[in-house]
N, CA and C atoms of all chains as a GROMACS GRO file, in nm:
protein
  609
    1MET      N    1   0.085  -0.119   0.000
    1MET     CA    2   0.000   0.000   0.000
    1MET      C    3   0.089   0.124   0.000
    2SER      N    4   0.056   0.219  -0.088
    2SER     CA    5   0.137   0.341  -0.094
    2SER      C    6   0.106   0.431   0.026
    3MET      N    7   0.196   0.524   0.051
    3MET     CA    8   0.176   0.616   0.163
    3MET      C    9   0.050   0.700   0.141
    4ALA      N   10   0.026   0.743   0.016
    4ALA     CA   11  -0.091   0.825  -0.014
    4ALA      C   12  -0.220   0.746   0.014
    5ALA      N   13  -0.222   0.619  -0.028
    5ALA     CA   14  -0.341   0.536  -0.005
    5ALA      C   15  -0.362   0.515   0.145
    6ALA      N   16  -0.253   0.499   0.218
    6ALA     CA   17  -0.263   0.480   0.363
    6ALA      C   18  -0.322   0.603   0.430
    7VAL      N   19  -0.279   0.721   0.384
    7VAL     CA   20  -0.330   0.846   0.443
    7VAL      C   21  -0.481   0.859   0.415
    8VAL      N   22  -0.522   0.825   0.293
    8VAL     CA   23  -0.665   0.832   0.258
    8VAL      C   24  -0.744   0.735   0.346
    9GLU      N   25  -0.694   0.612   0.359
    9GLU     CA   26  -0.763   0.512   0.442
    9GLU      C   27  -0.775   0.559   0.587
   10LEU      N   28  -0.666   0.615   0.639
   10LEU     CA   29  -0.668   0.666   0.777
   10LEU      C   30  -0.767   0.780   0.792
   11ALA      N   31  -0.771   0.868   0.691
   11ALA     CA   32  -0.864   0.981   0.696
   11ALA      C   33  -1.009   0.932   0.699
   12PHE      N   34  -1.037   0.826   0.623
   12PHE     CA   35  -1.173   0.771   0.620
   12PHE      C   36  -1.212   0.705   0.753
   13ILE      N   37  -1.116   0.683   0.839
   13ILE     CA   38  -1.146   0.629   0.971
   13ILE      C   39  -1.146   0.740   1.076
   14VAL      N   40  -1.042   0.822   1.076
   14VAL     CA   41  -1.023   0.920   1.184
   14VAL      C   42  -1.124   1.036   1.175
   15VAL      N   43  -1.146   1.089   1.055
   15VAL     CA   44  -1.238   1.203   1.042
   15VAL      C   45  -1.379   1.166   1.089
   16PRO      N   46  -1.436   1.053   1.046
   16PRO     CA   47  -1.568   1.017   1.099
   16PRO      C   48  -1.569   0.997   1.250
   17ILE      N   49  -1.459   0.946   1.306
   17ILE     CA   50  -1.454   0.926   1.451
   17ILE      C   51  -1.467   1.061   1.523
   18VAL      N   52  -1.399   1.163   1.470
   18VAL     CA   53  -1.409   1.297   1.529
   18VAL      C   54  -1.554   1.347   1.519
   19LEU      N   55  -1.616   1.327   1.404
   19LEU     CA   56  -1.754   1.374   1.384
   19LEU      C   57  -1.852   1.298   1.474
   20PHE      N   58  -1.837   1.166   1.481
   20PHE     CA   59  -1.927   1.087   1.566
   20PHE      C   60  -1.911   1.126   1.713
   21SER      N   61  -1.787   1.150   1.754
   21SER     CA   62  -1.762   1.188   1.894
   21SER      C   63  -1.830   1.321   1.925
   22TRP      N   64  -1.818   1.414   1.832
   22TRP     CA   65  -1.882   1.544   1.851
   22TRP      C   66  -2.035   1.529   1.855
   23LEU      N   67  -2.089   1.452   1.761
   23LEU     CA   68  -2.235   1.434   1.754
   23LEU      C   69  -2.292   1.372   1.882
   24ASN      N   70  -2.211   1.288   1.946
   24ASN     CA   71  -2.263   1.217   2.063
   24ASN      C   72  -2.230   1.285   2.196
   25HIS      N   73  -2.163   1.399   2.189
   25HIS     CA   74  -2.129   1.467   2.314
   25HIS      C   75  -2.165   1.615   2.315
   26ALA      N   76  -2.178   1.678   2.199
   26ALA     CA   77  -2.204   1.822   2.195
   26ALA      C   78  -2.334   1.852   2.268
   27GLY      N   79  -2.326   1.932   2.372
   27GLY     CA   80  -2.445   1.974   2.444
   27GLY      C   81  -2.512   1.866   2.526
   28TYR      N   82  -2.446   1.748   2.532
   28TYR     CA   83  -2.509   1.638   2.606
   28TYR      C   84  -2.500   1.659   2.756
   29LYS      N   85  -2.611   1.636   2.823
   29LYS     CA   86  -2.612   1.647   2.970
   29LYS      C   87  -2.649   1.511   3.028
   30GLU      N   88  -2.575   1.469   3.129
   30GLU     CA   89  -2.604   1.342   3.196
   30GLU      C   90  -2.747   1.343   3.250
   31PRO      N   91  -2.823   1.233   3.230
   31PRO     CA   92  -2.957   1.226   3.290
   31PRO      C   93  -2.947   1.230   3.442
   32LYS      N   94  -3.042   1.304   3.505
   32LYS     CA   95  -3.039   1.312   3.653
   32LYS      C   96  -3.126   1.202   3.712
   33MET      N   97  -1.594  -0.496   0.573
   33MET     CA   98  -1.699  -0.398   0.599
   33MET      C   99  -1.635  -0.266   0.639
   34TYR      N  100  -1.711  -0.158   0.626
   34TYR     CA  101  -1.659  -0.026   0.661
   34TYR      C  102  -1.755   0.044   0.758
   35ALA      N  103  -1.868   0.094   0.705
   35ALA     CA  104  -1.960   0.169   0.790
   35ALA      C  105  -2.012   0.084   0.906
   36ALA      N  106  -2.026  -0.047   0.883
   36ALA     CA  107  -2.078  -0.134   0.989
   36ALA      C  108  -1.986  -0.136   1.110
   37HIS      N  109  -1.855  -0.114   1.089
   37HIS     CA  110  -1.764  -0.109   1.204
   37HIS      C  111  -1.795   0.014   1.291
   38PHE      N  112  -1.825   0.127   1.227
   38PHE     CA  113  -1.868   0.245   1.303
   38PHE      C  114  -2.000   0.212   1.375
   39GLY      N  115  -2.090   0.145   1.302
   39GLY     CA  116  -2.219   0.108   1.360
   39GLY      C  117  -2.203   0.021   1.483
   40ALA      N  118  -2.109  -0.073   1.476
   40ALA     CA  119  -2.087  -0.162   1.591
   40ALA      C  120  -2.034  -0.082   1.711
   41GLY      N  121  -1.938   0.007   1.684
   41GLY     CA  122  -1.883   0.090   1.793
   41GLY      C  123  -1.991   0.175   1.857
   42LEU      N  124  -2.078   0.230   1.774
   42LEU     CA  125  -2.185   0.316   1.826
   42LEU      C  126  -2.292   0.234   1.900
   43ALA      N  127  -2.320   0.113   1.849
   43ALA     CA  128  -2.417   0.027   1.917
   43ALA      C  129  -2.365  -0.010   2.056
   44ILE      N  130  -2.235  -0.038   2.064
   44ILE     CA  131  -2.175  -0.070   2.194
   44ILE      C  132  -2.177   0.054   2.284
   45LYS      N  133  -2.147   0.170   2.225
   45LYS     CA  134  -2.153   0.295   2.300
   45LYS      C  135  -2.291   0.314   2.364
   46SER      N  136  -2.396   0.283   2.287
   46SER     CA  137  -2.531   0.306   2.337
   46SER      C  138  -2.565   0.218   2.457
   47ARG      N  139  -2.494   0.105   2.471
   47ARG     CA  140  -2.518   0.014   2.583
   47ARG      C  141  -2.421   0.039   2.698
   48PHE      N  142  -2.308   0.103   2.668
   48PHE     CA  143  -2.207   0.137   2.771
   48PHE      C  144  -2.180   0.286   2.758
   49TRP      N  145  -2.278   0.367   2.800
   49TRP     CA  146  -2.275   0.511   2.771
   49TRP      C  147  -2.156   0.580   2.837
   50GLY      N  148  -2.102   0.522   2.943
   50GLY     CA  149  -1.988   0.584   3.011
   50GLY      C  150  -1.858   0.568   2.934
   51ALA      N  151  -1.855   0.480   2.837
   51ALA     CA  152  -1.732   0.459   2.759
   51ALA      C  153  -1.718   0.572   2.656
   52PRO      N  154  -1.595   0.625   2.638
   52PRO     CA  155  -1.578   0.735   2.543
   52PRO      C  156  -1.602   0.690   2.398
   53THR      N  157  -1.678   0.771   2.324
   53THR     CA  158  -1.712   0.737   2.186
   53THR      C  159  -1.588   0.719   2.099
   54TRP      N  160  -1.494   0.816   2.111
   54TRP     CA  161  -1.376   0.811   2.025
   54TRP      C  162  -1.298   0.682   2.047
   55ALA      N  163  -1.290   0.638   2.174
   55ALA     CA  164  -1.213   0.518   2.205
   55ALA      C  165  -1.283   0.393   2.152
   56LEU      N  166  -1.416   0.388   2.165
   56LEU     CA  167  -1.490   0.272   2.115
   56LEU      C  168  -1.478   0.260   1.964
   57LEU      N  169  -1.483   0.376   1.895
   57LEU     CA  170  -1.474   0.372   1.748
   57LEU      C  171  -1.332   0.337   1.703
   58LEU      N  172  -1.234   0.391   1.773
   58LEU     CA  173  -1.095   0.350   1.741
   58LEU      C  174  -1.079   0.200   1.765
   59ALA      N  175  -1.140   0.151   1.874
   59ALA     CA  176  -1.133   0.008   1.905
   59ALA      C  177  -1.200  -0.075   1.796
   60ALA      N  178  -1.315  -0.027   1.749
   60ALA     CA  179  -1.388  -0.101   1.646
   60ALA      C  180  -1.308  -0.110   1.516
   61PHE      N  181  -1.215  -0.016   1.498
   61PHE     CA  182  -1.131  -0.016   1.376
   61PHE      C  183  -0.988  -0.059   1.404
   62LEU      N  184  -0.960  -0.104   1.527
   62LEU     CA  185  -0.821  -0.131   1.564
   62LEU      C  186  -0.749  -0.227   1.467
   63PRO      N  187  -0.811  -0.340   1.426
   63PRO     CA  188  -0.740  -0.427   1.331
   63PRO      C  189  -0.703  -0.354   1.202
   64ASP      N  190  -0.791  -0.267   1.153
   64ASP     CA  191  -0.757  -0.190   1.031
   64ASP      C  192  -0.648  -0.088   1.060
   65LEU      N  193  -0.653  -0.027   1.178
   65LEU     CA  194  -0.553   0.074   1.215
   65LEU      C  195  -0.415   0.009   1.234
   66ILE      N  196  -0.415  -0.119   1.264
   66ILE     CA  197  -0.287  -0.192   1.272
   66ILE      C  198  -0.246  -0.236   1.131
   67TRP      N  199  -0.346  -0.277   1.052
   67TRP     CA  200  -0.317  -0.328   0.918
   67TRP      C  201  -0.259  -0.218   0.827
   68ILE      N  202  -0.312  -0.097   0.835
   68ILE     CA  203  -0.269   0.010   0.741
   68ILE      C  204  -0.118   0.035   0.748
   69PRO      N  205  -0.059   0.059   0.866
   69PRO     CA  206   0.087   0.077   0.866
   69PRO      C  207   0.163  -0.049   0.828
   70LEU      N  208   0.112  -0.166   0.869
   70LEU     CA  209   0.181  -0.290   0.833
   70LEU      C  210   0.180  -0.312   0.682
   71ALA      N  211   0.066  -0.279   0.620
   71ALA     CA  212   0.057  -0.294   0.474
   71ALA      C  213   0.146  -0.191   0.405
   72THR      N  214   0.153  -0.070   0.461
   72THR     CA  215   0.239   0.034   0.402
   72THR      C  216   0.386  -0.007   0.409
   73LEU      N  217   0.422  -0.074   0.518
   73LEU     CA  218   0.561  -0.119   0.534
   73LEU      C  219   0.589  -0.249   0.458
   74GLY      N  220   0.484  -0.308   0.399
   74GLY     CA  221   0.503  -0.432   0.322
   74GLY      C  222   0.508  -0.555   0.410
   75ILE      N  223   0.473  -0.540   0.539
   75ILE     CA  224   0.475  -0.655   0.630
   75ILE      C  225   0.349  -0.740   0.608
   76GLU      N  226   0.237  -0.672   0.585
   76GLU     CA  227   0.116  -0.748   0.552
   76GLU      C  228   0.096  -0.740   0.400
   77SER      N  229  -0.020  -0.702   0.352
   77SER     CA  230  -0.048  -0.714   0.208
   77SER      C  231   0.057  -0.647   0.120
   78ARG      N  232   0.090  -0.716   0.013
   78ARG     CA  233   0.174  -0.660  -0.092
   78ARG      C  234   0.093  -0.668  -0.221
   79PRO      N  235   0.136  -0.595  -0.327
   79PRO     CA  236   0.060  -0.601  -0.452
   79PRO      C  237   0.037  -0.745  -0.496
   80GLY      N  238  -0.088  -0.780  -0.517
   80GLY     CA  239  -0.121  -0.914  -0.565
   80GLY      C  240  -0.124  -1.021  -0.457
   81GLU      N  241  -0.097  -0.981  -0.334
   81GLU     CA  242  -0.094  -1.080  -0.226
   81GLU      C  243  -0.164  -1.024  -0.102
   82TRP      N  244  -0.282  -1.077  -0.072
   82TRP     CA  245  -0.358  -1.029   0.043
   82TRP      C  246  -0.314  -1.105   0.167
   83HIS      N  247  -0.271  -1.031   0.268
   83HIS     CA  248  -0.226  -1.095   0.391
   83HIS      C  249  -0.260  -1.001   0.507
   84ASP      N  250  -0.334  -1.051   0.606
   84ASP     CA  251  -0.366  -0.964   0.720
   84ASP      C  252  -0.370  -1.044   0.850
   85ASP      N  253  -0.287  -1.147   0.855
   85ASP     CA  254  -0.290  -1.237   0.972
   85ASP      C  255  -0.251  -1.167   1.102
   86TRP      N  256  -0.154  -1.074   1.094
   86TRP     CA  257  -0.109  -1.009   1.218
   86TRP      C  258  -0.211  -0.910   1.272
   87SER      N  259  -0.291  -0.856   1.187
   87SER     CA  260  -0.390  -0.758   1.232
   87SER      C  261  -0.530  -0.818   1.249
   88HIS      N  262  -0.564  -0.920   1.169
   88HIS     CA  263  -0.703  -0.964   1.164
   88HIS      C  264  -0.728  -1.111   1.204
   89SER      N  265  -0.625  -1.190   1.232
   89SER     CA  266  -0.653  -1.330   1.267
   89SER      C  267  -0.722  -1.336   1.403
   90LEU      N  268  -0.794  -1.444   1.428
   90LEU     CA  269  -0.873  -1.456   1.551
   90LEU      C  270  -0.786  -1.439   1.676
   91VAL      N  271  -0.676  -1.510   1.681
   91VAL     CA  272  -0.591  -1.502   1.800
   91VAL      C  273  -0.536  -1.360   1.819
   92MET      N  274  -0.491  -1.297   1.710
   92MET     CA  275  -0.434  -1.163   1.723
   92MET      C  276  -0.540  -1.060   1.760
   93VAL      N  277  -0.662  -1.075   1.708
   93VAL     CA  278  -0.769  -0.982   1.746
   93VAL      C  279  -0.798  -0.994   1.896
   94VAL      N  280  -0.797  -1.118   1.946
   94VAL     CA  281  -0.817  -1.137   2.091
   94VAL      C  282  -0.703  -1.070   2.168
   95VAL      N  283  -0.580  -1.083   2.116
   95VAL     CA  284  -0.464  -1.019   2.182
   95VAL      C  285  -0.479  -0.868   2.180
   96TRP      N  286  -0.511  -0.809   2.063
   96TRP     CA  287  -0.526  -0.662   2.054
   96TRP      C  288  -0.640  -0.616   2.145
   97ALA      N  289  -0.750  -0.691   2.145
   97ALA     CA  290  -0.866  -0.653   2.227
   97ALA      C  291  -0.830  -0.654   2.375
   98THR      N  292  -0.756  -0.757   2.416
   98THR     CA  293  -0.720  -0.770   2.557
   98THR      C  294  -0.622  -0.659   2.598
   99LEU      N  295  -0.525  -0.629   2.512
   99LEU     CA  296  -0.429  -0.523   2.544
   99LEU      C  297  -0.501  -0.388   2.558
  100LEU      N  298  -0.593  -0.361   2.465
  100LEU     CA  299  -0.666  -0.234   2.472
  100LEU      C  300  -0.755  -0.228   2.597
  101ALA      N  301  -0.821  -0.341   2.626
  101ALA     CA  302  -0.906  -0.345   2.746
  101ALA      C  303  -0.823  -0.319   2.871
  102LEU      N  304  -0.702  -0.374   2.876
  102LEU     CA  305  -0.615  -0.353   2.993
  102LEU      C  306  -0.581  -0.205   3.008
  103LEU      N  307  -0.562  -0.136   2.895
  103LEU     CA  308  -0.531   0.008   2.900
  103LEU      C  309  -0.646   0.088   2.962
  104PHE      N  310  -0.768   0.035   2.948
  104PHE     CA  311  -0.886   0.108   2.998
  104PHE      C  312  -0.937   0.053   3.132
  105MET      N  313  -0.862  -0.037   3.191
  105MET     CA  314  -0.907  -0.099   3.317
  105MET      C  315  -0.930   0.004   3.427
  106ARG      N  316  -0.849   0.112   3.427
  106ARG     CA  317  -0.864   0.210   3.536
  106ARG      C  318  -0.999   0.283   3.528
  107ARG      N  319  -1.067   0.272   3.413
  107ARG     CA  320  -1.201   0.331   3.400
  107ARG      C  321  -1.310   0.232   3.442
  108GLY      N  322  -1.270   0.115   3.486
  108GLY     CA  323  -1.366   0.017   3.535
  108GLY      C  324  -1.385  -0.099   3.438
  109TRP      N  325  -1.440  -0.206   3.494
  109TRP     CA  326  -1.459  -0.329   3.416
  109TRP      C  327  -1.554  -0.308   3.299
  110ALA      N  328  -1.660  -0.227   3.321
  110ALA     CA  329  -1.760  -0.209   3.216
  110ALA      C  330  -1.698  -0.143   3.092
  111VAL      N  331  -1.619  -0.036   3.115
  111VAL     CA  332  -1.557   0.033   3.002
  111VAL      C  333  -1.453  -0.058   2.936
  112ALA      N  334  -1.373  -0.127   3.018
  112ALA     CA  335  -1.272  -0.218   2.961
  112ALA      C  336  -1.340  -0.329   2.880
  113GLY      N  337  -1.450  -0.382   2.933
  113GLY     CA  338  -1.524  -0.486   2.861
  113GLY      C  339  -1.582  -0.434   2.731
  114ALA      N  340  -1.631  -0.310   2.734
  114ALA     CA  341  -1.686  -0.249   2.612
  114ALA      C  342  -1.576  -0.234   2.507
  115MET      N  343  -1.456  -0.196   2.551
  115MET     CA  344  -1.343  -0.183   2.458
  115MET      C  345  -1.308  -0.318   2.395
  116TRP      N  346  -1.305  -0.420   2.479
  116TRP     CA  347  -1.273  -0.555   2.429
  116TRP      C  348  -1.376  -0.596   2.323
  117LEU      N  349  -1.502  -0.574   2.358
  117LEU     CA  350  -1.610  -0.612   2.266
  117LEU      C  351  -1.602  -0.534   2.135
  118ALA      N  352  -1.567  -0.404   2.144
  118ALA     CA  353  -1.558  -0.322   2.023
  118ALA      C  354  -1.450  -0.376   1.928
  119VAL      N  355  -1.335  -0.413   1.984
  119VAL     CA  356  -1.229  -0.469   1.899
  119VAL      C  357  -1.275  -0.602   1.840
  120PHE      N  358  -1.334  -0.686   1.925
  120PHE     CA  359  -1.374  -0.819   1.876
  120PHE      C  360  -1.486  -0.810   1.773
  121SER      N  361  -1.568  -0.703   1.783
  121SER     CA  362  -1.677  -0.687   1.685
  121SER      C  363  -1.620  -0.677   1.543
  122HIS      N  364  -1.496  -0.626   1.532
  122HIS     CA  365  -1.434  -0.614   1.400
  122HIS      C  366  -1.418  -0.753   1.337
  123PHE      N  367  -1.374  -0.848   1.419
  123PHE     CA  368  -1.357  -0.986   1.369
  123PHE      C  369  -1.492  -1.044   1.330
  124LEU      N  370  -1.592  -1.026   1.417
  124LEU     CA  371  -1.724  -1.083   1.391
  124LEU      C  372  -1.784  -1.029   1.262
  125LEU      N  373  -1.766  -0.898   1.238
  125LEU     CA  374  -1.824  -0.837   1.118
  125LEU      C  375  -1.747  -0.876   0.992
  126ASP      N  376  -1.616  -0.899   1.007
  126ASP     CA  377  -1.536  -0.939   0.890
  126ASP      C  378  -1.550  -1.088   0.859
  127LEU      N  379  -1.598  -1.163   0.958
  127LEU     CA  380  -1.605  -1.309   0.943
  127LEU      C  381  -1.687  -1.353   0.820
  128PRO      N  382  -1.808  -1.299   0.801
  128PRO     CA  383  -1.884  -1.345   0.684
  128PRO      C  384  -1.828  -1.296   0.551
  129ILE      N  385  -1.780  -1.171   0.549
  129ILE     CA  386  -1.735  -1.113   0.422
  129ILE      C  387  -1.601  -1.044   0.441
  130HIS      N  388  -1.501  -1.094   0.374
  130HIS     CA  389  -1.367  -1.035   0.382
  130HIS      C  390  -1.295  -1.075   0.253
  131PRO      N  391  -1.201  -0.992   0.207
  131PRO     CA  392  -1.132  -1.029   0.082
  131PRO      C  393  -1.069  -1.168   0.087
  132LYS      N  394  -1.030  -1.211   0.207
  132LYS     CA  395  -0.976  -1.346   0.222
  132LYS      C  396  -1.023  -1.397   0.358
  133ASP      N  397  -1.055  -1.526   0.368
  133ASP     CA  398  -1.099  -1.578   0.497
  133ASP      C  399  -0.994  -1.548   0.604
  134LEU      N  400  -1.041  -1.527   0.727
  134LEU     CA  401  -0.953  -1.484   0.835
  134LEU      C  402  -0.878  -1.602   0.896
  135ALA      N  403  -0.749  -1.584   0.919
  135ALA     CA  404  -0.668  -1.691   0.975
  135ALA      C  405  -0.701  -1.711   1.122
  136LEU      N  406  -0.676  -1.833   1.170
  136LEU     CA  407  -0.696  -1.860   1.313
  136LEU      C  408  -0.587  -1.789   1.393
  137TYR      N  409  -0.465  -1.793   1.343
  137TYR     CA  410  -0.351  -1.722   1.402
  137TYR      C  411  -0.252  -1.692   1.288
  138PRO      N  412  -0.154  -1.604   1.308
  138PRO     CA  413  -0.066  -1.568   1.197
  138PRO      C  414   0.000  -1.689   1.130
  139HIS      N  415  -0.013  -1.695   1.001
  139HIS     CA  416   0.044  -1.801   0.917
  139HIS      C  417  -0.019  -1.938   0.940
  140SER      N  418  -0.136  -1.939   1.004
  140SER     CA  419  -0.208  -2.065   1.023
  140SER      C  420  -0.263  -2.114   0.890
  141THR      N  421  -0.274  -2.245   0.877
  141THR     CA  422  -0.337  -2.300   0.756
  141THR      C  423  -0.489  -2.308   0.775
  142ILE      N  424  -0.533  -2.284   0.898
  142ILE     CA  425  -0.677  -2.288   0.927
  142ILE      C  426  -0.733  -2.148   0.907
  143HIS      N  427  -0.836  -2.136   0.825
  143HIS     CA  428  -0.898  -2.007   0.800
  143HIS      C  429  -1.047  -2.014   0.831
  144LEU      N  430  -1.100  -1.902   0.881
  144LEU     CA  431  -1.239  -1.894   0.920
  144LEU      C  432  -1.311  -1.792   0.832
  145GLY      N  433  -1.433  -1.824   0.796
  145GLY     CA  434  -1.510  -1.728   0.716
  145GLY      C  435  -1.616  -1.797   0.636
  146MET      N  436  -1.701  -1.718   0.576
  146MET     CA  437  -1.810  -1.772   0.497
  146MET      C  438  -1.789  -1.749   0.348
  147GLY      N  439  -1.682  -1.678   0.314
  147GLY     CA  440  -1.648  -1.660   0.173
  147GLY      C  441  -1.751  -1.582   0.094
  148LEU      N  442  -1.828  -1.498   0.163
  148LEU     CA  443  -1.934  -1.427   0.092
  148LEU      C  444  -1.880  -1.317   0.000
  149TRP      N  445  -1.748  -1.293   0.006
  149TRP     CA  446  -1.687  -1.193  -0.082
  149TRP      C  447  -1.720  -1.223  -0.228
  150SER      N  448  -1.733  -1.352  -0.258
  150SER     CA  449  -1.752  -1.392  -0.397
  150SER      C  450  -1.894  -1.362  -0.448
  151ILE      N  451  -1.982  -1.313  -0.363
  151ILE     CA  452  -2.119  -1.286  -0.409
  151ILE      C  453  -2.125  -1.159  -0.493
  152GLY      N  454  -2.018  -1.083  -0.498
  152GLY     CA  455  -2.017  -0.961  -0.579
  152GLY      C  456  -2.028  -0.837  -0.492
  153ARG      N  457  -1.973  -0.727  -0.542
  153ARG     CA  458  -1.962  -0.605  -0.461
  153ARG      C  459  -2.098  -0.546  -0.423
  154LEU      N  460  -2.192  -0.547  -0.519
  154LEU     CA  461  -2.322  -0.487  -0.490
  154LEU      C  462  -2.398  -0.567  -0.386
  155ARG      N  463  -2.394  -0.701  -0.397
  155ARG     CA  464  -2.461  -0.785  -0.297
  155ARG      C  465  -2.392  -0.770  -0.161
  156TYR      N  466  -2.262  -0.757  -0.166
  156TYR     CA  467  -2.184  -0.734  -0.043
  156TYR      C  468  -2.234  -0.606   0.025
  157TRP      N  469  -2.254  -0.503  -0.056
  157TRP     CA  470  -2.301  -0.374  -0.003
  157TRP      C  471  -2.441  -0.390   0.057
  158ILE      N  472  -2.526  -0.468  -0.007
  158ILE     CA  473  -2.662  -0.489   0.043
  158ILE      C  474  -2.658  -0.565   0.177
  159VAL      N  475  -2.572  -0.666   0.185
  159VAL     CA  476  -2.559  -0.741   0.312
  159VAL      C  477  -2.513  -0.646   0.422
  160GLU      N  478  -2.412  -0.562   0.390
  160GLU     CA  479  -2.363  -0.467   0.491
  160GLU      C  480  -2.474  -0.368   0.530
  161SER      N  481  -2.558  -0.332   0.432
  161SER     CA  482  -2.669  -0.240   0.462
  161SER      C  483  -2.762  -0.300   0.567
  162CYS      N  484  -2.791  -0.428   0.552
  162CYS     CA  485  -2.881  -0.496   0.648
  162CYS      C  486  -2.818  -0.496   0.787
  163VAL      N  487  -2.688  -0.527   0.792
  163VAL     CA  488  -2.617  -0.529   0.922
  163VAL      C  489  -2.620  -0.389   0.983
  164LEU      N  490  -2.598  -0.289   0.898
  164LEU     CA  491  -2.594  -0.150   0.946
  164LEU      C  492  -2.729  -0.107   1.002
  165VAL      N  493  -2.837  -0.146   0.939
  165VAL     CA  494  -2.970  -0.109   0.988
  165VAL      C  495  -2.993  -0.165   1.128
  166VAL      N  496  -2.954  -0.291   1.148
  166VAL     CA  497  -2.970  -0.353   1.281
  166VAL      C  498  -2.887  -0.278   1.385
  167LEU      N  499  -2.760  -0.248   1.350
  167LEU     CA  500  -2.672  -0.178   1.445
  167LEU      C  501  -2.723  -0.037   1.475
  168MET      N  502  -2.777   0.030   1.373
  168MET     CA  503  -2.832   0.165   1.394
  168MET      C  504  -2.952   0.159   1.486
  169ALA      N  505  -3.035   0.055   1.470
  169ALA     CA  506  -3.154   0.041   1.556
  169ALA      C  507  -3.111   0.023   1.702
  170VAL      N  508  -3.008  -0.059   1.723
  170VAL     CA  509  -2.956  -0.079   1.860
  170VAL      C  510  -2.903   0.053   1.914
  171TYR      N  511  -2.827   0.125   1.830
  171TYR     CA  512  -2.769   0.253   1.873
  171TYR      C  513  -2.878   0.354   1.909
  172VAL      N  514  -2.974   0.371   1.821
  172VAL     CA  515  -3.078   0.473   1.844
  172VAL      C  516  -3.157   0.441   1.972
  173GLY      N  517  -3.192   0.313   1.989
  173GLY     CA  518  -3.265   0.273   2.109
  173GLY      C  519  -3.187   0.309   2.236
  174GLY      N  520  -3.059   0.275   2.237
  174GLY     CA  521  -2.976   0.302   2.355
  174GLY      C  522  -2.948   0.450   2.374
  175ALA      N  523  -2.923   0.520   2.264
  175ALA     CA  524  -2.890   0.663   2.274
  175ALA      C  525  -3.008   0.743   2.327
  176LEU      N  526  -3.127   0.712   2.278
  176LEU     CA  527  -3.246   0.785   2.324
  176LEU      C  528  -3.275   0.751   2.471
  177LYS      N  529  -3.251   0.626   2.507
  177LYS     CA  530  -3.270   0.585   2.646
  177LYS      C  531  -3.175   0.665   2.737
  178ASN      N  532  -3.057   0.697   2.685
  178ASN     CA  533  -2.960   0.777   2.762
  178ASN      C  534  -2.982   0.927   2.740
  179ARG      N  535  -3.096   0.960   2.682
  179ARG     CA  536  -3.140   1.099   2.663
  179ARG      C  537  -3.048   1.181   2.573
  180LEU      N  538  -2.992   1.117   2.474
  180LEU     CA  539  -2.923   1.194   2.370
  180LEU      C  540  -3.034   1.259   2.286
  181PRO      N  541  -3.023   1.389   2.257
  181PRO     CA  542  -3.127   1.452   2.176
  181PRO      C  543  -3.148   1.378   2.043
  182LEU      N  544  -3.275   1.369   2.003
  182LEU     CA  545  -3.310   1.294   1.881
  182LEU      C  546  -3.233   1.344   1.761
  183LYS      N  547  -3.214   1.478   1.750
  183LYS     CA  548  -3.147   1.532   1.632
  183LYS      C  549  -3.002   1.487   1.626
  184GLN      N  550  -2.940   1.465   1.741
  184GLN     CA  551  -2.801   1.419   1.741
  184GLN      C  552  -2.793   1.270   1.704
  185ALA      N  553  -2.890   1.192   1.753
  185ALA     CA  554  -2.895   1.050   1.716
  185ALA      C  555  -2.924   1.037   1.565
  186ALA      N  556  -3.014   1.122   1.517
  186ALA     CA  557  -3.048   1.119   1.374
  186ALA      C  558  -2.927   1.163   1.289
  187GLY      N  559  -2.856   1.264   1.337
  187GLY     CA  560  -2.736   1.310   1.266
  187GLY      C  561  -2.632   1.201   1.258
  188THR      N  562  -2.619   1.125   1.367
  188THR     CA  563  -2.524   1.014   1.370
  188THR      C  564  -2.563   0.909   1.265
  189CYS      N  565  -2.693   0.878   1.257
  189CYS     CA  566  -2.740   0.779   1.159
  189CYS      C  567  -2.719   0.830   1.017
  190LEU      N  568  -2.744   0.959   0.996
  190LEU     CA  569  -2.723   1.016   0.861
  190LEU      C  570  -2.577   1.005   0.819
  191LEU      N  571  -2.489   1.032   0.914
  191LEU     CA  572  -2.346   1.022   0.884
  191LEU      C  573  -2.308   0.877   0.852
  192LEU      N  574  -2.368   0.784   0.927
  192LEU     CA  575  -2.342   0.642   0.900
  192LEU      C  576  -2.383   0.605   0.758
  193VAL      N  577  -2.501   0.651   0.719
  193VAL     CA  578  -2.552   0.622   0.585
  193VAL      C  579  -2.462   0.685   0.479
  194ALA      N  580  -2.418   0.810   0.506
  194ALA     CA  581  -2.329   0.879   0.411
  194ALA      C  582  -2.198   0.802   0.395
  195LEU      N  583  -2.144   0.753   0.506
  195LEU     CA  584  -2.019   0.676   0.499
  195LEU      C  585  -2.040   0.544   0.424
  196HIS      N  586  -2.158   0.486   0.445
  196HIS     CA  587  -2.189   0.360   0.376
  196HIS      C  588  -2.193   0.383   0.224
  197ALA      N  589  -2.228   0.505   0.185
  197ALA     CA  590  -2.235   0.537   0.041
  197ALA      C  591  -2.095   0.552  -0.017
  198ARG      N  592  -1.993   0.542   0.068
  198ARG     CA  593  -1.855   0.548   0.016
  198ARG      C  594  -1.833   0.441  -0.093
  199PHE      N  595  -1.910   0.334  -0.083
  199PHE     CA  596  -1.903   0.224  -0.180
  199PHE      C  597  -1.910   0.277  -0.324
  200PHE      N  598  -1.989   0.384  -0.342
  200PHE     CA  599  -2.011   0.433  -0.477
  200PHE      C  600  -1.905   0.533  -0.521
  201LEU      N  601  -1.812   0.565  -0.431
  201LEU     CA  602  -1.702   0.654  -0.470
  201LEU      C  603  -1.596   0.574  -0.546
  202PRO      N  604  -1.519   0.640  -0.629
  202PRO     CA  605  -1.420   0.564  -0.706
  202PRO      C  606  -1.297   0.524  -0.625
  203PHE      N  607  -1.289   0.565  -0.497
  203PHE     CA  608  -1.171   0.528  -0.415
  203PHE      C  609  -1.215   0.485  -0.276
   0.00000   0.00000   0.00000
C-alpha cells in the first residue's frame, strides 16, 4: 500500500470518529 | 466492511454510555488501524498478495482486544469490557465477508469465514446495509434511552448512511 493510499484510508477512519464523537457529546447532559 | 464497524462501535456505545465514543470507534477499527501501517511497510499485504494475519486473525484480534481493554481498566470493568467487545466486533463483522478468509492465528493453515466476498460487490453492499440497519436500531434505542437529543442520534445515523455510500465513490 502506498503512503498516499494509507493516508486516505486513515482519513476515512479518523475524520468520521471525530464527527461521531462530537455528535454524541455536543451539548449532552447526563440524565439526573 | 466499513460503515458497519462504526455502527458496531456506536451500538456498543449506546449500551455502555460511560465509555468514550472516540475510544470505542478507534477500538472497532483497531485491526484496520494496525493493518494500514503494516501494509504500508510491506509486512502485511503486498501487490497481488492479500495478507492480514497479524492484524485480523482470531488469536491476534483477541490479543489486541485484551491489550486495549487492559489500558482502559482504570475506567472500570464495564468500560474495559466495552473496549474488548468493540475490537472483537471487527472480527465478527469481517467473518462473513472479507477479501480473504480470516486466519486462526498468523500463518495458520486454518482459515475462518463464509467466503461471501464472492457474491459480488453490490450484494456485499446490500448485506452490509442490512447489518448496518440492525446496528443503527440498537444505537438509536440506547442513545435515546440515555437521553441523547433525537437530532443528534439522527445526525449520527445520517453520517453512517453517508459513509456507507462510500461504496459508490471511485476510491
